[in-house]
C-alpha positions in Angstrom: 55.2 55.2 -21.4 55.9 58.9 -21.3 59.1 58.4 -20.1 59.7 55.5 -22.5 58.9 57.7 -25.5 60.4 60.8 -24.2 64.1 59.4 -23.9 63.3 56.7 -26.5 64.5 53.8 -23.8 65.4 50.3 -25.2 63.1 47.7 -24.3 61.2 50.1 -22.4 58.5 47.3 -21.8 60.8 46.3 -18.6 59.8 49.4 -16.8 55.9 48.6 -17.3 56.5 45.3 -16.6 58.4 45.9 -13.2 55.8 48.5 -12.1 52.7 45.7 -12.2 55.1 43.2 -10.8 55.8 45.4 -7.5 52.3 47.5 -7.6 49.6 44.5 -8.3 49.8 43.2 -4.2 51.6 46.1 -2.8 50.1 49.4 -4.2 48.4 50.6 -1.1 51.4 49.5 1.4 54.9 51.5 1.0 56.8 49.3 3.1 55.5 46.6 1.1 56.6 48.2 -2.2 59.8 49.4 -0.6 60.7 45.7 0.1 59.9 44.5 -3.3 61.5 47.2 -5.1 64.7 46.5 -2.9 64.6 43.1 -3.7 63.9 43.6 -7.5 67.0 45.7 -7.8 69.2 43.1 -5.8 68.1 40.3 -8.0 68.1 42.2 -11.1 72.2 43.5 -10.6 73.0 40.0 -9.3 71.1 38.2 -12.1 72.3 40.7 -14.6 76.0 40.1 -13.6 75.6 36.2 -13.8 74.1 36.8 -17.5 76.7 38.9 -18.6 79.8 36.3 -17.5 77.5 33.7 -19.1 77.3 35.2 -22.2 80.3 36.6 -22.2 82.5 33.6 -21.5 79.8 31.0 -23.4 79.2 31.1 -27.2 78.3 27.9 -28.0 74.1 28.2 -28.7 73.5 24.4 -27.2 75.4 25.1 -23.9 73.7 28.8 -23.6 70.6 26.7 -24.4 71.0 24.3 -21.6 71.7 26.6 -18.9 68.7 28.9 -20.3 66.5 25.8 -19.3 68.2 25.3 -15.8 68.0 28.4 -15.0 64.1 28.5 -16.4 63.7 25.5 -14.0 65.3 26.9 -10.8 63.0 30.1 -11.8 59.9 27.9 -11.8 60.7 26.1 -8.8 61.4 28.9 -6.9 58.9 31.2 -7.6 56.5 30.6 -4.5 59.5 31.1 -1.9 59.4 34.1 0.2 62.3 35.9 -0.9 62.0 38.1 -3.9 65.4 38.9 -4.6 66.4 35.2 -5.2 63.3 34.6 -7.5 64.3 38.0 -9.5 67.8 36.7 -10.0 66.8 33.8 -11.7 64.1 35.2 -13.8 66.8 37.9 -14.7 69.0 35.5 -15.7 66.2 33.2 -17.9 65.1 36.5 -19.7 68.6 37.6 -20.6 69.7 33.9 -21.7 66.3 33.8 -23.7 67.0 37.2 -25.7 70.7 35.9 -26.1 69.7 32.5 -27.4 67.1 34.3 -29.6 69.1 37.0 -31.2 72.9 36.0 -30.7 73.5 39.5 -32.3 71.9 41.9 -30.1 73.4 45.0 -28.3 75.6 43.5 -25.7 74.9 46.6 -23.0 70.9 44.8 -22.8 72.0 43.6 -19.5 72.7 47.2 -18.5 69.5 48.3 -20.0 67.5 45.7 -18.1 69.5 47.2 -14.9 68.5 50.9 -16.0 64.8 49.7 -16.8 64.6 48.1 -13.6 65.9 51.0 -11.8 63.1 53.6 -13.8 60.3 51.1 -13.1 61.1 50.6 -9.4 61.2 54.6 -8.9 58.1 55.0 -10.6 56.6 52.2 -8.5 57.7 54.1 -5.3 56.2 57.3 -6.5 53.0 55.9 -7.6 52.5 54.3 -4.1 53.6 57.3 -2.7 50.8 59.3 -4.5 48.2 56.7 -3.7 49.2 56.6 -0.1 49.3 60.7 0.4 46.6 61.7 -1.6 44.0 59.2 -3.0 43.4 56.9 0.1 43.7 59.4 2.5 40.6 61.9 1.1 38.4 58.7 0.2 39.1 57.1 3.2 40.0 53.9 1.8 42.2 51.2 3.5 
């Protein structure tokens, strides 16, 4: 929250959601945290590029709505697969198309803000996991 306020980041809530998504199952396992971070970054970049192409070339709100429906359906269909990057790709497109459909005059840099904030959230997740492993878990003899 401090980073969001200090740098007045647009859509800073994505930082917090990223931290929760990465750390919820993985905070005490740095290798799992690192794997989720890499997948989250790859999926976000690919999804943002797809969304930017769609948003930049399609201006019909009904077609954007249809594409939103397709990407949401795909996201929900793939949510339980092992490849987190694949899931995040569909989730990113879904979120960005939802924002575009809801606020068509929104800042065109929104996909870039998402990438920026996901990077920050991933970095903070790695820091938090490292602190847990290096100090808290070691001193309290927790698993």
